[in-house]
DRENRO-419136 format. One record per residue (C-alpha): residue in one letter; z, y negated, x negated; chain. Coordinates in steps of 0.1 Angstrom, whole numbers, plus 5000, padded with zeros to 4 digits. Example, Ala and Ser with C-alpha at 12.3 -4.5 7.8 and 13.67 -1.06 7.14 Angstrom:
# residues 2
{a {5078 5045 4877} A}
{s {5071 5011 4863} A}
This chain:
# residues 665
{x {5000 5000 5000} A}
{x {5010 4976 4972} A}
{x {4978 4984 4954} A}
{x {4956 4976 4983} A}
{x {4974 4944 4989} A}
{x {4969 4935 4953} A}
{x {4931 4941 4956} A}
{x {4929 4919 4987} A}
{x {4949 4891 4972} A}
{x {4928 4892 4941} A}
{x {4896 4891 4961} A}
{x {4909 4861 4981} A}
{x {4919 4843 4949} A}
{x {4884 4849 4934} A}
{x {4864 4839 4966} A}
{x {4865 4801 4958} A}
{x {4853 4808 4923} A}
{x {4824 4830 4937} A}
{x {4814 4803 4962} A}
{x {4816 4776 4936} A}
{x {4794 4797 4913} A}
{x {4768 4802 4941} A}
{x {4768 4764 4947} A}
{x {4763 4757 4911} A}
{x {4735 4782 4909} A}
{x {4718 4768 4940} A}
{x {4721 4733 4926} A}
{x {4709 4740 4891} A}
{x {4685 4769 4895} A}
{x {4671 4765 4930} A}
{x {4676 4728 4931} A}
{x {4645 4721 4911} A}
{x {4624 4743 4934} A}
{x {4639 4728 4966} A}
{x {4635 4692 4954} A}
{x {4599 4700 4945} A}
{x {4594 4715 4979} A}
{x {4609 4685 4996} A}
{x {4588 4661 4975} A}
{x {4556 4680 4984} A}
{x {4565 4679 5021} A}
{x {4568 4641 5018} A}
{x {4535 4639 4999} A}
{x {4500 4635 5011} A}
{x {4466 4633 4993} A}
{x {4446 4601 4999} A}
{x {4408 4603 4995} A}
{x {4394 4575 4973} A}
{x {4360 4567 4986} A}
{x {4333 4556 4962} A}
{x {4310 4526 4967} A}
{x {4276 4536 4978} A}
{x {4249 4526 4953} A}
{x {4230 4494 4960} A}
{x {4192 4492 4966} A}
{x {4173 4464 4948} A}
{x {4137 4452 4947} A}
{x {4117 4452 4915} A}
{x {4132 4418 4905} A}
{x {4168 4428 4913} A}
{x {4170 4412 4947} A}
{x {4196 4430 4968} A}
{x {4182 4449 4998} A}
{x {4211 4472 5007} A}
{x {4247 4463 4996} A}
{x {4283 4471 5007} A}
{x {4307 4447 5024} A}
{x {4345 4452 5030} A}
{x {4355 4468 5063} A}
{x {4391 4471 5074} A}
{x {4407 4499 5095} A}
{x {4441 4507 5109} A}
{x {4452 4543 5107} A}
{x {4487 4557 5114} A}
{x {4509 4588 5112} A}
{x {4525 4590 5147} A}
{x {4548 4618 5135} A}
{x {4570 4594 5115} A}
{x {4603 4591 5134} A}
{x {4606 4553 5128} A}
{x {4572 4548 5143} A}
{x {4581 4568 5174} A}
{x {4610 4544 5179} A}
{x {4588 4513 5176} A}
{x {4556 4527 5192} A}
{x {4557 4509 5226} A}
{x {4564 4475 5211} A}
{x {4538 4481 5183} A}
{x {4510 4491 5207} A}
{x {4517 4461 5229} A}
{x {4514 4437 5200} A}
{x {4483 4455 5187} A}
{x {4468 4453 5222} A}
{x {4473 4416 5224} A}
{x {4460 4411 5188} A}
{x {4428 4431 5192} A}
{x {4422 4427 5230} A}
{x {4423 4465 5234} A}
{x {4443 4480 5262} A}
{x {4474 4500 5253} A}
{x {4460 4529 5274} A}
{x {4430 4531 5251} A}
{x {4452 4530 5220} A}
{x {4476 4557 5234} A}
{x {4446 4579 5243} A}
{x {4433 4578 5208} A}
{x {4467 4588 5194} A}
{x {4471 4617 5219} A}
{x {4435 4630 5214} A}
{x {4440 4634 5176} A}
{x {4444 4672 5181} A}
{x {4463 4687 5152} A}
{x {4455 4659 5127} A}
{x {4485 4642 5111} A}
{x {4467 4609 5108} A}
{x {4446 4591 5134} A}
{x {4421 4563 5126} A}
{x {4430 4539 5154} A}
{x {4410 4508 5153} A}
{x {4388 4484 5132} A}
{x {4404 4451 5122} A}
{x {4391 4417 5111} A}
{x {4406 4403 5078} A}
{x {4430 4381 5098} A}
{x {4441 4410 5121} A}
{x {4447 4431 5090} A}
{x {4469 4405 5075} A}
{x {4488 4401 5107} A}
{x {4495 4438 5111} A}
{x {4506 4441 5075} A}
{x {4533 4414 5082} A}
{x {4548 4436 5109} A}
{x {4559 4463 5084} A}
{x {4557 4492 5108} A}
{x {4565 4526 5093} A}
{x {4537 4551 5096} A}
{x {4510 4524 5098} A}
{x {4482 4527 5071} A}
{x {4458 4498 5065} A}
{x {4426 4511 5050} A}
{x {4398 4491 5033} A}
{x {4364 4507 5034} A}
{x {4328 4497 5026} A}
{x {4303 4489 5053} A}
{x {4266 4492 5046} A}
{x {4248 4459 5049} A}
{x {4210 4456 5049} A}
{x {4205 4421 5037} A}
{x {4171 4414 5054} A}
{x {4175 4435 5085} A}
{x {4140 4446 5095} A}
{x {4124 4440 5062} A}
{x {4115 4472 5044} A}
{x {4135 4491 5071} A}
{x {4112 4521 5070} A}
{x {4114 4523 5032} A}
{x {4152 4518 5029} A}
{x {4162 4537 5060} A}
{x {4199 4537 5071} A}
{x {4231 4557 5070} A}
{x {4252 4572 5098} A}
{x {4288 4564 5106} A}
{x {4300 4589 5080} A}
{x {4280 4571 5052} A}
{x {4254 4598 5050} A}
{x {4217 4589 5047} A}
{x {4197 4595 5078} A}
{x {4163 4580 5070} A}
{x {4142 4565 5042} A}
{x {4155 4562 5007} A}
{x {4191 4564 5020} A}
{x {4182 4600 5030} A}
{x {4159 4609 5001} A}
{x {4183 4597 4974} A}
{x {4215 4603 4993} A}
{x {4229 4626 4965} A}
{x {4225 4598 4939} A}
{x {4236 4569 4962} A}
{x {4267 4584 4977} A}
{x {4288 4588 4945} A}
{x {4318 4612 4942} A}
{x {4351 4606 4959} A}
{x {4384 4606 4940} A}
{x {4420 4612 4952} A}
{x {4455 4600 4946} A}
{x {4489 4612 4957} A}
{x {4510 4592 4982} A}
{x {4546 4599 4991} A}
{x {4567 4588 5021} A}
{x {4598 4569 5014} A}
{x {4630 4570 5035} A}
{x {4617 4544 5059} A}
{x {4585 4563 5065} A}
{x {4562 4541 5045} A}
{x {4534 4558 5025} A}
{x {4534 4546 4989} A}
{x {4514 4555 4958} A}
{x {4532 4582 4937} A}
{x {4533 4568 4902} A}
{x {4537 4604 4888} A}
{x {4511 4618 4911} A}
{x {4476 4630 4903} A}
{x {4449 4603 4903} A}
{x {4412 4612 4901} A}
{x {4392 4580 4903} A}
{x {4361 4578 4925} A}
{x {4327 4576 4909} A}
{x {4305 4550 4925} A}
{x {4269 4558 4935} A}
{x {4239 4549 4915} A}
{x {4218 4518 4921} A}
{x {4181 4522 4930} A}
{x {4156 4497 4918} A}
{x {4124 4499 4938} A}
{x {4088 4492 4929} A}
{x {4084 4468 4959} A}
{x {4087 4430 4956} A}
{x {4107 4414 4985} A}
{x {4082 4384 4989} A}
{x {4051 4407 4990} A}
{x {4069 4431 5014} A}
{x {4078 4402 5037} A}
{x {4042 4388 5036} A}
{x {4028 4422 5044} A}
{x {4051 4427 5074} A}
{x {4045 4393 5087} A}
{x {4007 4397 5086} A}
{x {4007 4432 5100} A}
{x {4029 4421 5129} A}
{x {4006 4391 5135} A}
{x {3975 4413 5133} A}
{x {3988 4439 5157} A}
{x {3996 4411 5182} A}
{x {3962 4394 5178} A}
{x {3943 4427 5182} A}
{x {3966 4438 5211} A}
{x {3971 4471 5193} A}
{x {4001 4494 5201} A}
{x {4011 4498 5164} A}
{x {3999 4493 5128} A}
{x {4006 4505 5093} A}
{x {3998 4490 5059} A}
{x {4004 4502 5023} A}
{x {3996 4487 4989} A}
{x {3999 4504 4956} A}
{x {3992 4497 4919} A}
{x {3962 4520 4913} A}
{x {3969 4523 4876} A}
{x {4005 4536 4880} A}
{x {4009 4547 4916} A}
{x {4038 4523 4921} A}
{x {4041 4513 4958} A}
{x {4039 4475 4960} A}
{x {4046 4472 4997} A}
{x {4047 4494 5028} A}
{x {4050 4483 5064} A}
{x {4049 4496 5099} A}
{x {4049 4477 5132} A}
{x {4069 4479 5155} A}
{x {4099 4482 5132} A}
{x {4137 4481 5136} A}
{x {4168 4465 5122} A}
{x {4184 4489 5097} A}
{x {4218 4473 5105} A}
{x {4215 4484 5141} A}
{x {4193 4515 5142} A}
{x {4208 4529 5173} A}
{x {4195 4499 5193} A}
{x {4160 4511 5186} A}
{x {4144 4544 5198} A}
{x {4145 4572 5172} A}
{x {4106 4570 5172} A}
{x {4109 4535 5157} A}
{x {4126 4550 5126} A}
{x {4094 4569 5118} A}
{x {4076 4558 5087} A}
{x {4041 4564 5100} A}
{x {4026 4555 5067} A}
{x {4036 4590 5055} A}
{x {4043 4610 5086} A}
{x {4013 4603 5108} A}
{x {3982 4625 5107} A}
{x {3949 4610 5118} A}
{x {3912 4614 5115} A}
{x {3901 4586 5092} A}
{x {3865 4581 5104} A}
{x {3841 4561 5082} A}
{x {3867 4551 5057} A}
{x {3864 4588 5045} A}
{x {3827 4585 5038} A}
{x {3834 4574 5003} A}
{x {3850 4608 4995} A}
{x {3819 4627 5007} A}
{x {3797 4601 4990} A}
{x {3815 4605 4957} A}
{x {3811 4643 4959} A}
{x {3774 4640 4965} A}
{x {3769 4616 4936} A}
{x {3791 4637 4912} A}
{x {3772 4669 4920} A}
{x {3738 4652 4916} A}
{x {3729 4657 4953} A}
{x {3719 4621 4956} A}
{x {3716 4589 4935} A}
{x {3725 4554 4946} A}
{x {3689 4542 4948} A}
{x {3675 4573 4965} A}
{x {3659 4567 4998} A}
{x {3674 4583 5029} A}
{x {3653 4583 5061} A}
{x {3677 4577 5090} A}
{x {3648 4574 5114} A}
{x {3657 4560 5148} A}
{x {3695 4563 5141} A}
{x {3701 4597 5157} A}
{x {3702 4633 5145} A}
{x {3710 4666 5162} A}
{x {3737 4688 5146} A}
{x {3743 4722 5161} A}
{x {3737 4709 5196} A}
{x {3755 4676 5191} A}
{x {3739 4642 5188} A}
{x {3751 4620 5159} A}
{x {3740 4584 5160} A}
{x {3743 4550 5142} A}
{x {3751 4517 5158} A}
{x {3716 4505 5148} A}
{x {3682 4518 5137} A}
{x {3681 4515 5099} A}
{x {3650 4536 5092} A}
{x {3645 4544 5055} A}
{x {3673 4529 5034} A}
{x {3688 4536 5000} A}
{x {3719 4557 4997} A}
{x {3736 4525 4985} A}
{x {3729 4509 5019} A}
{x {3739 4541 5037} A}
{x {3774 4532 5024} A}
{x {3771 4495 5030} A}
{x {3758 4499 5066} A}
{x {3781 4529 5072} A}
{x {3753 4551 5084} A}
{x {3765 4583 5101} A}
{x {3730 4598 5100} A}
{x {3725 4589 5064} A}
{x {3758 4606 5054} A}
{x {3750 4637 5074} A}
{x {3715 4640 5058} A}
{x {3729 4634 5023} A}
{x {3756 4661 5024} A}
{x {3734 4686 5042} A}
{x {3722 4703 5009} A}
{x {3758 4706 4995} A}
{x {3775 4739 4995} A}
{x {3807 4740 5016} A}
{x {3827 4750 4986} A}
{x {3816 4720 4966} A}
{x {3825 4695 4993} A}
{x {3858 4712 4999} A}
{x {3867 4712 4962} A}
{x {3861 4674 4959} A}
{x {3880 4666 4991} A}
{x {3909 4688 4979} A}
{x {3909 4672 4944} A}
{x {3913 4638 4960} A}
{x {3947 4650 4974} A}
{x {3938 4658 5010} A}
{x {3953 4688 5027} A}
{x {3985 4684 5005} A}
{x {4014 4660 5001} A}
{x {4012 4631 4977} A}
{x {4048 4639 4969} A}
{x {4059 4603 4972} A}
{x {4097 4600 4971} A}
{x {4102 4594 5008} A}
{x {4113 4619 5034} A}
{x {4091 4632 5062} A}
{x {4058 4632 5044} A}
{x {4032 4656 5058} A}
{x {4002 4670 5040} A}
{x {3975 4664 5066} A}
{x {3950 4691 5076} A}
{x {3920 4703 5056} A}
{x {3905 4736 5068} A}
{x {3895 4762 5042} A}
{x {3857 4769 5042} A}
{x {3862 4803 5059} A}
{x {3875 4783 5089} A}
{x {3846 4759 5091} A}
{x {3823 4758 5121} A}
{x {3786 4749 5120} A}
{x {3796 4712 5125} A}
{x {3824 4709 5100} A}
{x {3804 4698 5069} A}
{x {3787 4671 5089} A}
{x {3819 4660 5106} A}
{x {3837 4658 5072} A}
{x {3810 4636 5058} A}
{x {3819 4609 5084} A}
{x {3857 4615 5085} A}
{x {3862 4639 5113} A}
{x {3876 4675 5115} A}
{x {3902 4665 5089} A}
{x {3937 4650 5093} A}
{x {3949 4626 5067} A}
{x {3979 4603 5062} A}
{x {3976 4565 5054} A}
{x {3993 4573 5021} A}
{x {3967 4599 5012} A}
{x {3939 4575 5020} A}
{x {3952 4546 5000} A}
{x {3958 4569 4970} A}
{x {3922 4582 4972} A}
{x {3909 4547 4970} A}
{x {3934 4540 4942} A}
{x {3916 4567 4923} A}
{x {3883 4550 4929} A}
{x {3899 4518 4915} A}
{x {3914 4536 4885} A}
{x {3882 4550 4870} A}
{x {3885 4583 4889} A}
{x {3922 4591 4879} A}
{x {3945 4601 4908} A}
{x {3981 4591 4904} A}
{x {4013 4603 4922} A}
{x {4027 4574 4943} A}
{x {4064 4565 4938} A}
{x {4087 4538 4952} A}
{x {4119 4541 4931} A}
{x {4113 4526 4896} A}
{x {4148 4532 4882} A}
{x {4182 4546 4888} A}
{x {4212 4528 4872} A}
{x {4249 4533 4870} A}
{x {4275 4507 4881} A}
{x {4273 4490 4847} A}
{x {4236 4485 4849} A}
{x {4227 4512 4824} A}
{x {4194 4528 4832} A}
{x {4199 4565 4839} A}
{x {4163 4574 4848} A}
{x {4130 4555 4848} A}
{x {4099 4567 4867} A}
{x {4075 4557 4839} A}
{x {4095 4577 4814} A}
{x {4097 4608 4834} A}
{x {4076 4635 4817} A}
{x {4071 4653 4851} A}
{x {4052 4622 4863} A}
{x {4027 4623 4834} A}
{x {4015 4657 4847} A}
{x {4007 4640 4880} A}
{x {3975 4624 4866} A}
{x {3944 4642 4877} A}
{x {3908 4632 4872} A}
{x {3889 4635 4904} A}
{x {3856 4618 4894} A}
{x {3838 4609 4862} A}
{x {3840 4572 4852} A}
{x {3802 4570 4855} A}
{x {3804 4581 4891} A}
{x {3830 4555 4899} A}
{x {3809 4528 4882} A}
{x {3780 4537 4905} A}
{x {3801 4536 4937} A}
{x {3821 4504 4931} A}
{x {3791 4480 4936} A}
{x {3784 4495 4970} A}
{x {3821 4490 4980} A}
{x {3818 4454 4969} A}
{x {3787 4449 4990} A}
{x {3805 4464 5020} A}
{x {3827 4433 5019} A}
{x {3800 4408 5008} A}
{x {3772 4417 5033} A}
{x {3783 4449 5051} A}
{x {3808 4459 5077} A}
{x {3838 4441 5062} A}
{x {3828 4405 5057} A}
{x {3860 4394 5074} A}
{x {3879 4407 5043} A}
{x {3863 4382 5019} A}
{x {3887 4360 4999} A}
{x {3870 4331 4980} A}
{x {3873 4336 4943} A}
{x {3885 4372 4946} A}
{x {3862 4402 4945} A}
{x {3873 4428 4970} A}
{x {3858 4463 4973} A}
{x {3865 4484 5003} A}
{x {3853 4504 5033} A}
{x {3859 4501 5070} A}
{x {3866 4529 5094} A}
{x {3866 4534 5132} A}
{x {3878 4567 5145} A}
{x {3881 4579 5181} A}
{x {3915 4594 5188} A}
{x {3922 4629 5201} A}
{x {3943 4627 5233} A}
{x {3955 4660 5249} A}
{x {3931 4680 5228} A}
{x {3900 4659 5236} A}
{x {3884 4627 5223} A}
{x {3893 4598 5246} A}
{x {3885 4562 5248} A}
{x {3911 4551 5223} A}
{x {3903 4543 5187} A}
{x {3920 4536 5153} A}
{x {3906 4509 5131} A}
{x {3909 4509 5093} A}
{x {3901 4489 5063} A}
{x {3910 4502 5029} A}
{x {3900 4488 4995} A}
{x {3911 4473 4962} A}
{x {3910 4441 4942} A}
{x {3900 4424 4920} A}
{x {3871 4448 4917} A}
{x {3866 4439 4880} A}
{x {3901 4449 4871} A}
{x {3919 4464 4901} A}
{x {3956 4457 4904} A}
{x {3960 4464 4942} A}
{x {3948 4492 4964} A}
{x {3956 4486 5001} A}
{x {3950 4501 5035} A}
{x {3955 4486 5069} A}
{x {3954 4507 5101} A}
{x {3957 4496 5137} A}
{x {3962 4520 5165} A}
{x {3944 4514 5198} A}
{x {3933 4478 5193} A}
{x {3919 4461 5224} A}
{x {3901 4431 5211} A}
{x {3878 4452 5189} A}
{x {3877 4488 5179} A}
{x {3861 4481 5145} A}
{x {3881 4481 5113} A}
{x {3860 4453 5100} A}
{x {3870 4430 5129} A}
{x {3907 4437 5133} A}
{x {3920 4454 5101} A}
{x {3900 4436 5074} A}
{x {3913 4401 5084} A}
{x {3949 4414 5079} A}
{x {3939 4427 5045} A}
{x {3924 4393 5037} A}
{x {3954 4373 5047} A}
{x {3978 4396 5028} A}
{x {3956 4393 4997} A}
{x {3954 4355 5000} A}
{x {3991 4351 5002} A}
{x {3998 4376 4975} A}
{x {3978 4357 4949} A}
{x {4007 4334 4940} A}
{x {4029 4365 4935} A}
{x {4008 4377 4905} A}
{x {4011 4346 4883} A}
{x {4002 4364 4851} A}
{x {3977 4388 4866} A}
{x {3944 4370 4861} A}
{x {3940 4367 4899} A}
{x {3924 4334 4908} A}
{x {3946 4304 4917} A}
{x {3933 4276 4939} A}
{x {3909 4254 4921} A}
{x {3899 4217 4927} A}
{x {3868 4217 4949} A}
{x {3875 4249 4967} A}
{x {3867 4248 5004} A}
{x {3895 4255 5028} A}
{x {3891 4266 5064} A}
{x {3917 4259 5091} A}
{x {3927 4294 5103} A}
{x {3956 4282 5125} A}
{x {3970 4250 5139} A}
{x {3997 4249 5113} A}
{x {3998 4245 5076} A}
{x {4029 4267 5075} A}
{x {4019 4296 5097} A}
{x {4048 4319 5086} A}
{x {4085 4312 5084} A}
{x {4085 4319 5047} A}
{x {4056 4295 5039} A}
{x {4065 4260 5028} A}
{x {4042 4230 5025} A}
{x {4053 4214 4993} A}
{x {4033 4183 4999} A}
{x {4002 4171 5017} A}
{x {3982 4139 5019} A}
{x {3955 4137 5046} A}
{x {3940 4115 5072} A}
{x {3916 4124 5100} A}
{x {3883 4137 5087} A}
{x {3894 4131 5052} A}
{x {3894 4154 5021} A}
{x {3927 4172 5018} A}
{x {3948 4172 4987} A}
{x {3967 4204 4984} A}
{x {3996 4210 4960} A}
{x {4012 4244 4958} A}
{x {4042 4259 4940} A}
{x {4028 4289 4922} A}
{x {4060 4298 4903} A}
{x {4078 4326 4922} A}
{x {4112 4312 4910} A}
{x {4105 4279 4927} A}
{x {4103 4293 4962} A}
{x {4123 4322 4977} A}
{x {4134 4335 5011} A}
{x {4171 4329 5020} A}
{x {4188 4362 5025} A}
{x {4214 4370 5052} A}
{x {4247 4371 5034} A}
{x {4269 4370 5065} A}
{x {4297 4395 5063} A}
{x {4295 4399 5025} A}
{x {4325 4391 5003} A}
{x {4324 4359 4982} A}
{x {4317 4377 4949} A}
{x {4288 4397 4963} A}
{x {4273 4367 4981} A}
{x {4276 4345 4950} A}
{x {4260 4372 4927} A}
{x {4231 4378 4952} A}
{x {4223 4341 4956} A}
{x {4228 4332 4920} A}
{x {4205 4360 4908} A}
{x {4178 4343 4928} A}
{x {4183 4310 4908} A}
{x {4201 4292 4937} A}
{x {4230 4268 4933} A}
{x {4259 4281 4954} A}
{x {4288 4261 4968} A}
{x {4317 4282 4981} A}
{x {4341 4268 5006} A}
{x {4372 4291 5009} A}
{x {4376 4327 4998} A}
{x {4370 4361 5014} A}
{x {4341 4370 5037} A}
{x {4311 4349 5045} A}
{x {4312 4338 5082} A}
{x {4287 4310 5080} A}
{x {4257 4300 5059} A}
{x {4232 4273 5054} A}
{x {4202 4275 5053} A}
{x {4197 4302 5079} A}
{x {4185 4337 5069} A}
{x {4148 4338 5064} A}
{x {4144 4301 5056} A}
{x {4123 4292 5025} A}
{x {4144 4275 4999} A}
{x {4139 4262 4963} A}
{x {4161 4262 4933} A}
{x {4175 4227 4941} A}
{x {4191 4237 4974} A}
{x {4229 4239 4975} A}
{x {4242 4266 4998} A}
{x {4274 4259 5016} A}
{x {4293 4291 5026} A}
{x {4324 4292 5048} A}
{x {4349 4321 5044} A}
{x {4379 4338 5059} A}
{x {4410 4334 5038} A}
{x {4423 4368 5026} A}
{x {4456 4378 5010} A}
């Protein structure tokens, strides 16, 4: 009995020591683990979003940039927030003019997510909410994509979705380069429920996206879009497209479609308006394609330029179909077959050619395959293999039917004619740069592009063809494309459209050519769809080409293109000397029926188009405007909420811009 009692008493005496030992072990050994577990439970990972790369024109003018955007997010599970929730939502409702019911609904519908992005804020609203110091509230600063010129180059640049992912244009094609790589950092929640940066946590910085420098020039792009829109309206066409390229390099100088859309508000336009028809639309080219068949006939020795072709009374039977000309030309040279655009003459000329020969030359010009321009959505057109040809195919091809081409393919084919028979691959991104401005990639240095050169014709063949193309403009079907002092070579096209599987009464009108013919620097195509005033490319498309070429002359100051000379004759084309918003009359002196003295500013730096900088931060706005040589006066700090002159106005280097800003903390 005494022994048992001794054991019990001893155990009771040792019990406090055992408990104390356990507590010491828990505190020392397990304490580290438990504290780490508690710290992790109070931690969260914050994603650090990169800045999307900017998109610039060839001279560094900003086309797509980023502006600050503020957002209120919260963690409704924080106990302190739950206590203050009714009062907080009431204050936020008054501040943002949003009902408390809407705010509560967004919190309740967050599913299992810990955080909910509640509402966007203005800079003033953000500053006000920050002063409330509500636990669980997170104020985020994000970037919002800003397309500085709205509709300008919208089909080229494209746009992004609400998640910052490219949906069209270069934003889609180069999304992997533009988007950058996100980083992360560790946040911890303090005793009051505030999320704070963990000084000892992991920080992986975000890598901003690359900047794209394009081959297009903003001024030339604006001019093309203005003239295309005016031409579509004048011809009462349903739409139009235009492309210009450097025939020697393949660089796209400008590309436009009308109607267009505002890249800042893409959802306000139908999805069909996003379509870059310059690369996505397939069409039968009509007579503009005759030069491809003509070059094949010349190259193979089937015909010579001075060879006589008897077109008779202007009609010919082909496998039960009647092919006719718009006039009776009788016996004419092959040169005049091109100049007068004789259907009968082309059919007779290509008749001796083997199908395989004609197919090979058409294919070598790039038809039936993509040009591989760096834009999304390009199609390759349709060129049937010879085993699919019917009895009419060869004749149809000679005049631009039974083949589907894209405007991009057509302008590149004529670029080859302008480039001594060398076909280039078109491209629209000249460089990719990192955030420091260091060039990461340059199109002209890419060895893969050197392999894109293909000779499609001998230089001698091109030399024989070019005079005929010049005569088309001087005395043929495209006299409305003439620009005084500038030698233009080109070809018109009028093609009946297929509607519901059959040819209807609608037409497409085309003019495609290059200039100056002596040393081509621009190859350009203009296509109008269903014009009403005239179906002929020489009447509706050639004048658009002419006006673009005239206005582009001053944008090539060192090119050898002609500049206005004293004694030149001027014709009044419109009732205004400033027919476009971006055109400025520098000075004029005239009286009724008097000779007009014209003075122009030919230096690009002296005249520029005022961009839209609304919504940009002060630094970005200042950099953008200063890079254009403009004197900038800033009133305030923060975001631009007003500007003078207005967007789109023409300004010179002496203009002082006054900007008003929100004050930010």
